[in-house]
Structures are given as C-alpha cells and as structure tokens.
N, C-alpha and C positions, 0 to 999 in steps of 0.2 A: 504494500499499500503508501503510496507518494505521503513523504511527510510535507507536511501544507502550514503556515502561518499567516494568520490575516493582522494587519497593524492598522488600527483604526485612530485617529487622530479624537482630542476631545468637543472642543467648543467650534460649533458649526457644522459637526459630524455626528456626534453621538449624543450632544447637546445641542438643543435646536431654539434658536429663539434669541432675539436684540436686546432683552432685556439687560443682560451684564455691560452689553456694549455702552447702553444709554445711561447707565450710572457710570461708567468711566465718565461718558462726556460731560454729563454733570458736574460731577468731581472735579475735571480738568477745568469748566467752564469758570470756575471760581478763582482758577490760578492766574487769570489774565483778563482786563478788561475787554479788550476785542473778542474774546472768547463767549461771550454773553451768548450767543444763538446757537452755540455748538451742540447742545442737544436737540436741538430742534433739527438742523440741518443734519443730523449724524442718522437720525429717524427717518428722514427724508431718504436718504443715499442708501440706508439698510433695505427701505420699501423699494428700492428699484429705481429711484429718479438719477437720474447723469447728472452728474457735479463735478466741476472741471476742478476745483480744489482737493477731491478727493479722488482725481483718476488714477486707476489702477489699482487703487487700494482693495486688497480681496475680501476684507470685511471691517466692520465698524471700530475694533479696536486699532487697527492701522490705521483707518480713518480719523480716527480722535490724535492718535500719537503724530500723523504728518500735519495735522492744522496747527497742534498745540506747539509743537517744535519750531514750525515756521513764524510763529510768535515770540520766540526763545523761551518756552518755559521749557527748564532744565528735567531730563529725564528723569531724575531722584524724585522730583515733585509729581510727575507723572505717574513712577514707580508706587508713590504714597496713593495717589487717586486709582491704580489698580489693584491694589489691595484692598481698598476698600470696597470697588465693585465684585472681588473674588470672596468678601467676608459676607457680602447681604448675597451673593448668590446661594454661598453654602447656608445662610441661615434662613432664605424664605424662597430659594427656587428661581425667583425674578421672572415667572411666569414662560420657563423653559420647560423645554419635553424631548423626549428621547425619539425618535423616528418610530414612526407605527409600522411594525413586524418586527422590530429590531431585534428585541428580546427573544423571541422564539425564533428568528433565524440565528442568532450566537447558541443556542442553545442546540440548535440542530446542526450546526457545523462543529461545535465540542463533542457531541456525540460522535461525530463520522470522524473524529482525529483528528480537527484542525485547531491550530496552538491559536490563542486568542491573545492578542497584546493591545494594549491602552497607552499609547504614549503622545503625550501633552507636553507643552514648553510650560506649562502655567506651574504654578506651586502646590507642592501637597497636600496644604492648609485645607480642610475642608472638601477635599476631593472624596472621600469615602461616604461624608453625607450627600455630597450630588448624587453619587452613584446610587443611593439608598433611594432619594426623592425621586430619580429618573427611572426607578425599576430595573437599575442594572447590576445591584449588588451582587456579587459572585459569581459575575457572568464573564469574567476575564481571569487567563491564566495569570497575565502579570499585568501589573499596572506601573508607569514609567511616568512621573513627574518630572521637571524641571530637566527635560530629556535634552537640551540643547540643540533640538532640531534649528537647520537642517544637518549640520555635521556628526551630532551625535546620534544620528541613525546611522551609523557606518558600523560604530560599535554595536548597536542592537544587533543588525542583520550579521555580522561576524558571530552572536552568541544564539543565533537559532538551532544552531547543530545540525543544520541539512543544509543542502546547497542554495543559493539565491537563483532563482529562475521563474520563467513566466507561468508555469504551473504550479511553483513550493510557495512563494510570497504574492501576496496583493496587499498594496499601502492604501488606504484612501484616507481622504482628507481635503480640507476646501482652500488649501494655500497650496499651490502649486510649488514653492520653492521651498518651504519647510516641509511637508507631508511626503511629497512625492520625487522631487529631483534627484535625489540620492539613490532611493531604492532604484529608480526609472534605470540611471547610472549603470546600478549594478544587474540591471538583467530582471528585475522585478516586474511583476505587471502593477497598474497604476490607475486609480480612480479619482476625478475628481468632482467635487461637487461646486457647482459655480452656477447659482439661480438665474444671474442677468447677464450672464459670457462676458465678465470683465475680468479674466484671470486669463494672465500669457500663461504658456507651458503647451506642452504636446503630451498627454497622457493618453495611455491605451483607450479609457472613455471618459465622457465628460457627461453629467449629468444635473438635471436642475434641481436633484435633492437625491437624499439617500435613498427614500421609497423607489426612485426611479433604478437604482443601482441593483436593486435586492434579486433581481432575475441573473443578471450578471455575475453578482458575488456567489449564486447558486452552482451555476454553471460551470464558474473558475474551481469550486469546490467538488465538482463532480455530482452534487447532487442532483442535477436537471440532466436530461440529454445534450451532450458536448455541444458548446458554442464557442465559436475562435474567440480569444482572449485580446483580439486588436480590435473588435465592433463589440457594439451594443444594437 
C-alpha cells in the first residue's frame, strides 16, 4: 500500500471565516491615524472587492500588514495586534467554521492509512481550543505550529518517512508561497484555495473553496476511481 501524507494549512483552509483578520484590522487601525478605515476596507476586500492598495494580498491578514507597514507601523506593534486576534479566535471562534465535510473526509483518509498533518505559521497558543471549536480535535496525526513556512516545510517533508511524489504527498493551502511552493518544488501534489482568483502560482489544482477540492483529495488518496492529479 502506498504511504501517503496530506498536509493542510490552518487559516483559510481548515478554519474558514474573515473574523480573525477583521479583528486584526481593528487592532491595527488604532496604531496610526490614517488607518481609521482599515477594518471596513479589509472587510470589503475579503468579500471579493478589488482594491489596488491590497493587490496581490492572498488573505485579510496580509492585506492588513501591507497597508499598516506602508503607513510606517512597526512589525512589533502589528505582532501584538495579531496576537490579540488569535486570543479572541481561541476564546470565541469569531464566527469561523470548518469546511463542510472536512471531518468525515479526514476520518476516512486516516482509516485508509493517509497520515494527516496540520501545519501553520500561527503560534500554538489556543490552537487546541480552536480545533475543538471547529470539531477537528483529534483529527490530525500531527499538529505543527510556528512552522516557519515556506522554508520550514522542507524539514517537514524530510521527516515524513516516505518519498515525496505526486501520489504520496498533497499540500493544501490558500497562500501559494507559504503552503505550496516548497512541496511543489519537491515533487508533491498541491491544491490552492483561491476564492477570487487573486493568488499567483501554478498549483496542480486551484479551487474557490475547500469543499470544491474534496473530490480531488479523495481521488488522490485512492478513495475513488483514479483521476489524474494534474486536473480537477
């Protein structure tokens, strides 16, 4: 039986919703007078509106960082704002959810022998509580926080204990550089979640939601009739 590993990102992949980024934006807005409208603008951007100031930002977090740093807000201050957003996410959930059908899919994949890894650049604080809120507690074989993606994915791939190839490793995420670039270079399959066709990169599959990727993931894992991993 082929050994397989599925690598999933957290924010924007298994944790869906713009609430955390909007809290981050509200926190950052208090750091400079010219950022008073930041949360409102980030909300519109997250809803799909094209906005030149955020062009190329794959998610709300990066949109906030770009606008704030342009105004001279130091990264240290933004980090404090980010940590407050993570605290609120762990405490209340901020209206986030797991993709529909994710937990049954993960359970089926694990039963079939696929190793499941959750790999995020977010800090570990509150992550266990977030997974409980999402109904994903105990769903993963390994949870890696502060992963240092993209570079950190190299060591994670090296530690899988089996070859990295299209049919053995699939990485899924919403930020091509962080989540997919290293696995793609190493020969893994890659799937990008890109709701508004904003993210540059050349993944094997691009979809508007995780739910749209479920048939592809099932086929990659051999759960359904074979389908080429280069198309959806």
